N, C-alpha and C positions, 0 to 999 in steps of 0.2 A: 151239705153246707161246708164240710171240711174240705171237699174237693175244690170248691170255689175259693176258699181261703188260701189254699196252696197255690192255685193259679195266680191269684192276686199277688202273692208274695214273690213268685217267680218273675212276674211282669215288673214289679218294682225293682227287683235286683237288676234286671236287664237295663232299665232306664238309668239306674245309678251307674252301672258299668259303662254305658255309652257316654254319659256325661263326663266321666273321668278320662275318656280317650278321645276328646274332641280333636279333629284334624285342623291344624292351623296352616295358613299360607306360609310358604317358605320365605325366609328372610330375603331382603333385596339390598343391593348396593348400587347407588347411582352417584355421579359427580358432575361437576361443572369445572372447566369446559368439558363438553360432551365429546371426548375423543379417547382413544385407547392407547395411543403411542405417539412418539415423535422421533425424528432423526436428529442425532447429535452431530453437528459440524464443528470440528475443533477450532476453526477460525471464527466461529460465531458464538461468543460466550452466552448470548441469550438463549441458545438452544440446549444448554447444559442442564437446566432445571425446569421444574414445573410446580405450580401451586394448584391444588385441587380442593374444591369444597365438596366433601364426601358426605352423603346422607345414607345412614344405615337404618333399615326398618325391619321390625319383627312383630308380627301380629301377636305372638305369644310372649312378647317382651324380650329385650336383648339380654343375653346371658354373658357373652364374651365377644370382644373385638381384638383381632390380632392383625399386625401388618408385618409382612416378611419382605426382605430384600434378597433377591436371587441374582447373583452375578455369574454370567456365562462367559467362559473363556474359549477362545478358538482352539479346537482340537480336544476339548475336555467334554466327556459325555454328560456329566451332571453339573449343576451349578453349585456355587458356594452360597449357602443360605445363612441369613442372619436376621434375628428379630429386630424390628425397628420400634423405638419408643413411640407408643401411641397414647390414646386417651386413658385416663384412670378409670378403673371399674366403677368407682363411685359416681362418675359423671354420666354413665349410661345405663347401669344395671336396672332392669325392669322396665325401661322406657320402650315404647313401641316405635319411636323415631328419634334418631340422634344425628346431629350435624357436626362434622369435624373438619377443621381447617388443616389440611396436610400440605407440606411443602418439602421438596428435596433441597439438598445443600451440596450438590456435586462440585468438584473442581475438575480441571483437565486431567489430573492424575487418575481420577476414577475411571477414565475411559482409555487409559493407556495399558501397555503390557499385554496386549492380545485380548482385551475385553471386547466381546461381540455385542453384548446387550446387558442391560440391567432391568430386571423385572420386579416390580413391586406388586405383591400379592396381598390383597385386602380380604379378610375373612371375618364373617359375623356368624355367631351361633345363637339360636333362640332358646327360650326356657320351656319349650314344650316337653312333654314326658319323654318322647323319643326325639331328642335334640336334633334340630336341622341346622346344617351349616351351608352357607353360600360364600363363594369366592369370586373375586373379580381382579383382573390384572391390568396394570399400566406398564408399558414397556418403553425403555429408551434404547433405540437401536444405534449402536456406534458405527459411524461411517468408517470403514477400515482405512486408516490413514497412517502416515509416518511423519515424524517431526523433522523438519529441515531447519537447522539453526545456523545463522550467519554470525560470524565474529568479524567485526570490522576494525582494522588497525591502520595507523599511519606508518610512514617509513621508519620512524623511531620505535616501532612496536608498541606504541601507546594506543589503547583501545579507544575507538570513536563510538559514541553512543547517540549522535544526533544526525546520522546520515539517513538518506532515504533509500530503502531497499525494496525492490519490486521483484517478486517471484511470480511468473505467469502474469495474472491480471491483478494480483493482490499486492498492496504496498503498505509498508510500515515506516514511519518517520522517526522512530525512537526505539532504542533497545528496550527489552530483549527482542531480537529479530527472529522469532520462531513462527514457522508456517507449518500447517498440517495439510498434507497432500496425499493423493493416491499414488501408487507406483507409476512411474513414467519419467520422461525427460522434460525438464523445465528450463526456460531461459530466465536469467536474472540480470538486473541492472542495479548498480550501487552508485548513488550520486551524493555529492556534498559540495557546497560552494567553496571554491578555492582549490578543489582537487579534480583531477582528471576522472571522468566517468569510467567505470569498469563494467564490462558485460561478460557474461559467461553462461555456462549450463551446469545443472546438477542432474544426476541420474538417481532416482529413488527406486530401490528394488528390495522390498520386504524388510527394510531396516532404516533406522533413523540416520540422518546425514548431518554432519557439521562441516560447514564451508567457511574457511578463513580467507578474507579478502583484504589485501593491502592497498590503500589509496596513496597515490603519489600527488604531491603538490601540483597544481595546474600551471606548470611552467610554460612560459612563452615559447613558441616555436622559433626556429632560426629565421633569419631575414629571408624574405621571399625573393623571387626573381624580380627584375625590374618591371614596373607597371608604367606604361607610356600613355600620355595624353598630349593633345596638341591644341593650339589656338583654334577656336571654333570657326573662324573664317578661312582656315587653311587646311581643312580636312581632306580636300581633294588632291593635295600634293605633299603634305607634311611627311617627312621621312626622318627616321632616327637610325643611324648606323646601317642604312640599307633596308630598314624595316618600315613599311608604310604605317603611319599612325592615323587611324580613321575615326577616332573618338575624342571628344573633349572632356570626358568624365569617366569615372570608375566608381561603381557602387560598392566595391569591396573595401576601398579605403575612404569612400565618402567624399571624394575630391572632384571638383569641376573647375576647369580652366575657363574663367569668364572673359577676361580681356587683359590687355596690358595697361599699366598706369599711364596717365596723360603725358608724363615725361618720357615714356618709352624706356624706362630703366628697370622695370620689374613686371613680372606676371602677377595677376590677381587671381587667387583661387577662392572659391566659396564652397559651402557644403552641398552635396547632392540632396535630392529629395528625401533620401533615407538616413541622412546624417543630421544630427542636432547641432554640432559645432566643433570647434577646434580649441585645444588648450596647448599653448607652446610650452615645451620643456627643454631642459638643457641638453645639448648635443652629447654630453658624456653621462647622461642619466643611466642608472644601473638597475632598472626594474627587471624583475625576474618572473613575476606571476601576473595573471589577469587581475587579481585583487590589487596589485600595486598600481596597475593602470587605472582602475576605477577610482582608487583613492587619490591619485594624482589629478585626475580629471575633476573630481569633486572638489578638491582643495584649490584648484586653479580658477582662472577666469576664462570662460568660454567666449570665443569670438566667432563671427560668421564671415570673416574675410581675412585673408592673409596675403601679404606681398612677398613674392620670392624674387630676390634680386638676380639679375642676369647680365652677362656681357655677350657681345657678339661672338660668333663661332670661334672657338679657340680650343686648343688641346687641354682643357682643364674643366672640372666640374663647377657648377654654380656653387655659391656659398651654401653649405649644408644647413638645413633647418629641420628640427624634430618637433613633432606635435602629436597629441593624442586626439583621435577623431572618435566621437561617439556615433557608431553606426548601428541603427536599430537599438538593441539592448546590449551590444558588445562595445568594448573599448579597444581601439586599434592604434597601435604605435606606428606612426607614419614618418618616414625619413625621406626628405627631399635630397636626392643624391646626385642628380646629373641633369643636363639639359643643354639645348643649343638654340641659338638664334641665327638662322642662315637665310638671308633675304633671297639668295639664289642657291641652286643646288651646288653642293661641294663635291670634290673628288672622292671624299671618304664616305659619301652616302647620307649627307644631312641636308635637309631643306625645310624651311619654315621654322616656326616656334614650337619646340617640343620640350616636354618636361618628363623627368624620370623619377620614380619613387620606389621605395621598398617598404615593406610593412612586416610586422609580427603581431601575433595575438595568441 
């Protein structure tokens, strides 16, 4: 009987020992959205951060949760590690499942200065006798880029903050004009109403670039060479100073020679198909920019017919007349400067009704 009692005691001890060393499943970490990493593009602020709904589970009960932020720099063998504020122990201790809302709060500066990636390491430890720890990582890969900053100024060295700056295929319409690009050569364009457009190139080579661009007021060009048109019924012989004139209209200045008035004392011009109308201005007008022309046209009264007085062939110009033509979306300053009426060919190379204009825009 004693032998039996001893065996029973040993069996009971084994049962008790085994029950104290139960094997628990290892803890798990899952999250939504179900992905492990993302690429940070400096020009896309939406790529800088991520919100994760993290679920920690532990069959033996959760003992501890830690979140680490590991920042990896280019050329450095190990990361800079920092603990991230996570949930309070009282929120999860002893639970077999715990859900936590995690969100990063990065700025552009977090991914500058040679940062290659930022890795968030989530760690959960259970309450089993031989504690088990599970980790899982979420990585932000920094697209290795350099900052290209444009400083836009006018001729008086005053900074302009509302220009449109395009670098490659990306555009910004207000300061700060900062672009993030890989090494390479990039074309740029700087545009602002009332100023001449500036184009150029920047070369990015493993360092940030600052480009200062000075915009000049969009001054009108000098007067053009003469533009000639002739009465539409005389295009087969009209000649101006020995030059044949074979067209009755010109789309650049938006002018068409329609006919002469019934009295035979003036040529009648009308807008071409691409021209909206004419606004007559003073012959001594002093406009200097395209904005001036637009303002004068808008303030004036547009007409769709003008009479240009003439005399028969003589060694003098017709009476000068200045007007602004709206051609497409442009405003063109047109000056009627010369012309001749020669019913028959003259010795100095004139024949028919011909008109001469100059323009600037």
